[in-house]
C-alpha positions as CSV (number, residue, x, y, z in Angstrom):
1,M,-39.9,26.6,60.5
2,E,-41.0,23.2,58.7
3,L,-44.3,21.9,58.7
4,A,-44.0,19.4,61.2
5,D,-42.2,21.6,63.7
6,K,-45.1,24.1,63.6
7,I,-48.0,21.9,64.5
8,E,-45.5,20.3,67.5
9,D,-44.9,23.8,69.0
10,A,-48.5,24.6,68.2
11,I,-49.9,21.2,69.8
12,Y,-47.2,21.9,73.0
13,L,-48.8,25.6,73.4
14,A,-52.4,24.3,73.4
15,E,-51.5,21.9,76.2
16,Q,-49.8,24.4,78.4
17,R,-52.9,25.8,78.1
18,P,-55.2,25.2,81.3
19,A,-58.7,23.6,80.2
20,E,-60.8,26.5,81.4
21,D,-59.7,29.3,78.5
22,K,-62.0,30.3,76.6
23,G,-60.6,32.2,74.2
24,T,-59.2,30.6,70.8
25,P,-55.7,30.3,71.2
26,A,-53.3,32.2,69.1
27,C,-51.0,29.6,67.9
28,I,-53.8,27.7,66.3
29,V,-55.3,31.4,64.5
30,C,-51.7,31.7,63.1
31,L,-51.9,28.3,61.2
32,S,-52.5,27.5,57.3
33,D,-55.7,25.2,57.0
34,P,-53.5,21.6,56.3
35,E,-51.9,22.5,59.4
36,L,-55.0,23.1,60.9
37,L,-56.3,20.3,59.5
38,R,-54.0,18.3,60.4
39,L,-53.5,19.3,64.0
40,G,-57.2,19.1,64.8
41,V,-57.1,15.1,63.5
42,N,-53.7,14.1,65.5
43,A,-55.8,16.3,68.7
44,K,-59.2,13.6,68.3
45,L,-57.0,10.6,67.5
46,R,-55.0,11.5,70.7
47,C,-58.7,11.6,72.9
48,S,-59.9,8.3,71.3
49,E,-56.9,6.7,72.5
50,A,-57.0,7.7,76.1
51,E,-57.5,5.4,78.7
52,N,-58.6,7.3,81.7
53,P,-61.1,10.0,80.7
54,D,-59.8,11.8,84.3
55,E,-56.7,12.5,82.9
56,P,-55.9,15.9,83.1
57,R,-53.8,15.9,79.2
58,L,-57.4,14.5,78.1
59,K,-59.1,17.2,78.8
60,T,-56.4,20.1,77.4
61,L,-56.9,17.4,74.1
62,L,-60.2,18.1,74.3
63,V,-60.2,21.8,74.3
64,Q,-57.6,21.7,71.5
65,L,-59.8,19.9,69.6
66,M,-62.7,22.3,70.1
67,H,-60.8,25.7,69.7
68,A,-59.5,23.5,66.3
69,R,-62.8,23.5,65.2
70,A,-63.8,26.3,65.8
71,E,-60.9,28.3,64.1
72,W,-61.8,25.8,61.6
73,N,-65.5,26.3,61.3
74,R,-64.8,29.8,61.1
75,R,-62.9,29.5,58.3
76,H,-65.0,27.3,56.6
77,P,-67.9,27.1,57.8
78,K,-70.0,25.9,54.8
79,L,-67.4,23.0,53.8
80,P,-68.3,19.0,54.4
81,L,-65.3,18.8,56.1
82,R,-66.8,21.0,59.3
83,D,-67.3,18.1,60.7
84,S,-64.7,15.6,59.7
85,F,-62.6,16.5,63.2
């Protein structure tokens, strides 16, 4: 599977999860570091472009961003990139 397809699948699966889900989605855990970084940056960009703060999709994106950040920090606790997305 190509990198873009894998990332789009991860985004789609993360958007389908309810915002109350506290566990890290399996699709995020199995991404490579570059894919995870790209997913986090994509989620951050989409969150910043949201027009309505009450939009349900924004809540899903925020949860996705939180999961991506948590997974990145778990993998690389001492890298300076940890706060970049």
